[in-house]
C-alpha positions in Angstrom: -14.4 59.6 -22.1 -17.1 56.8 -21.9 -18.5 55.7 -25.2 -21.3 53.3 -25.7 -20.9 50.6 -28.3 -23.5 48.6 -30.3 -23.8 46.1 -27.5 -26.1 47.7 -24.9 -24.1 47.1 -21.7 -20.5 47.3 -23.0 -18.5 50.4 -22.5 -15.2 51.5 -24.1 -13.0 53.5 -21.8 -10.7 55.6 -24.1 -7.6 57.1 -22.6 -7.9 55.3 -19.2 -5.4 52.9 -17.9 -6.5 49.4 -16.7 -6.4 50.4 -13.1 -8.6 53.4 -13.7 -11.2 51.3 -15.6 -11.3 48.8 -12.7 -11.7 51.6 -10.2 -14.6 53.1 -12.1 -16.4 49.8 -12.5 -15.8 48.9 -8.9 -17.2 52.2 -7.8 -20.2 52.0 -10.1 -21.0 48.4 -9.0 -20.1 49.2 -5.4 -18.3 45.9 -5.3 -15.6 47.0 -2.8 -16.1 48.6 0.6 -12.3 49.0 1.3 -10.0 51.4 -0.4 -8.8 50.6 -4.0 -5.2 49.5 -4.5 -3.8 51.4 -7.5 -1.3 49.9 -9.9 2.1 51.5 -10.6 1.2 52.7 -14.1 -1.8 54.7 -12.8 0.2 56.1 -10.0 3.0 57.1 -12.4 0.4 58.9 -14.6 -1.0 60.6 -11.4 2.5 61.8 -10.4 2.9 63.3 -13.9 -0.4 65.1 -13.7 0.4 66.3 -10.2 3.8 67.5 -11.3 2.2 69.8 -13.9 -0.9 70.9 -12.0 -1.5 72.6 -8.7 -2.7 70.7 -5.7 -6.1 72.4 -6.0 -6.4 71.5 -9.7 -5.4 67.9 -9.1 -8.0 67.5 -6.3 -10.7 69.1 -8.6 -9.8 66.8 -11.5 -9.9 63.8 -9.1 -13.3 64.7 -7.6 -15.1 65.7 -10.9 -13.6 64.0 -13.9 -10.7 61.5 -13.6 -10.4 58.4 -11.5 -7.0 59.2 -9.8 -5.3 58.1 -6.6 -5.5 60.4 -3.6 -2.6 62.7 -2.8 -1.8 60.5 0.3 -1.5 57.5 -2.0 1.0 59.4 -4.2 3.0 60.6 -1.2 3.1 57.0 0.2 4.2 55.6 -3.1 6.9 58.3 -3.5 8.2 57.7 0.0 9.0 54.1 -0.9 11.5 55.2 -3.6 15.0 54.5 -2.2 17.6 57.2 -3.0 21.1 56.0 -2.3 24.3 58.2 -2.1 26.5 58.0 -5.2 23.8 56.2 -7.2 21.7 57.8 -9.9 19.8 54.7 -11.1 16.4 55.5 -9.5 16.6 59.2 -10.3 17.4 58.5 -13.9 14.4 56.2 -14.2 12.2 59.1 -12.8 13.9 61.5 -15.2 13.2 59.2 -18.2 9.5 59.0 -17.2 9.3 62.8 -16.7 10.9 63.5 -20.1 8.7 61.0 -22.0 5.7 63.2 -21.5 7.4 66.5 -22.6 7.6 68.0 -26.0 11.1 68.1 -27.6 11.8 71.7 -26.8 11.1 71.3 -23.0 13.5 68.3 -22.8 16.6 70.5 -23.2 18.3 70.6 -19.8 21.4 71.5 -17.9 23.2 69.8 -15.1 23.8 71.9 -12.0 26.2 71.0 -9.2 26.2 72.4 -5.7 28.6 71.6 -2.8 27.8 72.6 0.7 29.2 72.1 4.2 27.0 70.2 6.5 27.1 69.4 10.2 29.2 66.3 11.0 26.4 64.3 12.7 25.7 60.6 12.5 22.1 59.9 11.4 20.0 56.8 10.9 18.5 56.2 7.5 15.3 54.3 8.1 14.7 53.4 4.4 18.1 51.7 4.0 18.3 50.6 7.6 21.8 51.9 8.2 23.8 54.7 9.9 25.1 57.6 7.8 27.8 59.9 8.8 29.6 61.8 10.1 30.0 63.8 6.9 31.3 67.3 6.4 30.4 68.0 2.7 27.4 67.2 0.5 27.5 67.3 -3.3 24.1 67.5 -5.1 23.6 67.2 -8.9 20.4 68.7 -10.2 19.0 68.5 -13.8 17.0 71.6 -14.7 15.0 72.5 -17.8 16.3 75.3 -20.0 13.1 76.3 -21.7 10.7 75.1 -19.1 10.6 75.2 -15.3 11.2 71.6 -14.2 14.1 70.2 -12.1 15.0 66.9 -10.6 17.9 66.0 -8.3 19.7 63.1 -10.0 22.5 62.3 -7.6 24.0 63.2 -4.2 27.2 62.2 -2.5 28.9 62.8 0.8 32.6 63.8 1.3 33.5 63.0 -2.4 35.2 65.5 -4.6 33.6 66.1 -8.0 35.9 64.5 -10.5 35.8 64.6 -14.3 34.9 60.9 -14.4 32.0 61.3 -12.0 30.6 64.2 -14.0 31.0 62.4 -17.4 29.3 59.3 -16.0 26.4 61.5 -14.9 26.2 63.3 -18.3 26.2 59.9 -20.0 23.3 58.7 -17.8 21.3 61.8 -18.5 
């Protein structure tokens, strides 16, 4: 991954993102004592790697070969993603990033819908700072790979019947 050039102290980092190069240089030079702040592109790449690798393999790659953010950093970053009822905007962006790294055959997918009865309780959503409920029904739309084993929830809604327009809008987004 590291290639020396003709100039003696210049290194070319092939295949690394800018955040990874800065992390390697900072750790080599011991310039920072505090934890490194990863950029979004590097965290996106780490999420993709973690999605395709086991937890143990990800930790092994991180310790031995690749400058990657910790699992806690990934979890904290994912927890800041806001998922709103009746909105698929954020989920479709995640789906687009997921599919960008897949071969054409693995991109074939199907949309699954499930409706379930839930307890009619009022709950507080800390991320959106609002009260939700009481609801009796939950509809969840899930996009699943046909030839590979990936899945991603793309939309959820409370107490809303599934209509032709809603389903066609979701298909258009996918």
